[in-house]
Wavefront OBJ file of the C-alpha trace (Angstrom):
o trace
v 20.790 158.266 145.938
v 21.549 160.140 143.213
v 24.089 162.564 143.060
v 25.243 163.406 139.194
v 24.262 166.408 138.295
v 21.474 165.792 136.159
v 20.283 163.197 138.576
v 19.546 166.408 141.102
v 18.431 169.189 138.108
v 16.224 166.541 137.795
v 15.232 166.246 141.702
v 14.965 170.383 141.754
v 12.080 169.809 138.193
v 10.758 167.990 140.188
v 10.225 169.710 143.887
v 9.841 173.137 141.532
v 7.183 170.900 140.268
v 5.635 169.835 143.389
v 5.851 173.540 144.299
v 3.914 174.045 141.060
v 6.379 176.439 139.664
v 5.743 174.909 135.691
v 8.124 177.558 134.459
v 11.038 177.104 136.483
v 10.466 173.141 136.112
v 10.138 173.174 132.424
v 13.571 174.867 132.399
v 15.191 172.699 134.063
v 13.933 170.112 132.896
v 15.056 170.790 129.457
v 18.784 171.390 131.246
v 17.959 167.557 131.699
v 17.177 166.400 129.133
v 20.053 168.022 127.457
v 22.426 166.332 129.147
v 20.767 163.244 129.326
v 20.783 163.540 125.053
v 24.628 163.777 125.163
v 25.625 160.931 127.522
v 23.276 159.194 125.365
v 20.799 158.275 128.326
v 17.202 158.205 126.062
v 15.133 157.008 128.642
v 16.037 159.513 131.114
v 16.350 162.027 128.097
v 12.486 160.694 127.411
v 11.235 160.647 130.874
v 12.498 164.515 131.054
v 10.724 165.527 127.729
v 7.166 164.289 129.238
v 7.693 166.276 132.065
v 8.604 169.301 129.547
v 5.862 168.936 127.493
v 3.322 168.258 131.418
v 4.740 171.979 132.278
v 3.937 172.789 128.881
v 0.355 171.881 129.683
v -0.289 172.976 133.038
v 0.955 176.864 132.368
v -1.363 176.999 128.507
v -4.502 175.509 131.424
v -3.690 177.917 134.012
v -2.826 181.268 131.069
v -6.431 180.549 129.819
v -8.024 180.236 133.409
v -7.609 183.835 133.951
v -7.569 185.186 130.517
l 1 2 3 4 5 6 7 8 9 10 11 12 13 14 15 16 17 18 19 20 21 22 23 24 25 26 27 28 29 30 31 32 33 34 35 36 37 38 39 40 41 42 43 44 45 46 47 48 49 50 51 52 53 54 55 56 57 58 59 60 61 62 63 64 65 66 67
């Protein structure tokens, strides 16, 4: 189990994504990506950025569906 603040924030983002709260999930992933970049953990930062892109896709898709 990972206990660093970045890992816990990533897990929170994953949980919010699972609950379909894409806006807050993207926010948590953005915080994680910034932390990972400062820690020079670029693979983890890239994974967080991918999840941000997926959240943005679902946000736009949901907006278009209800417009």
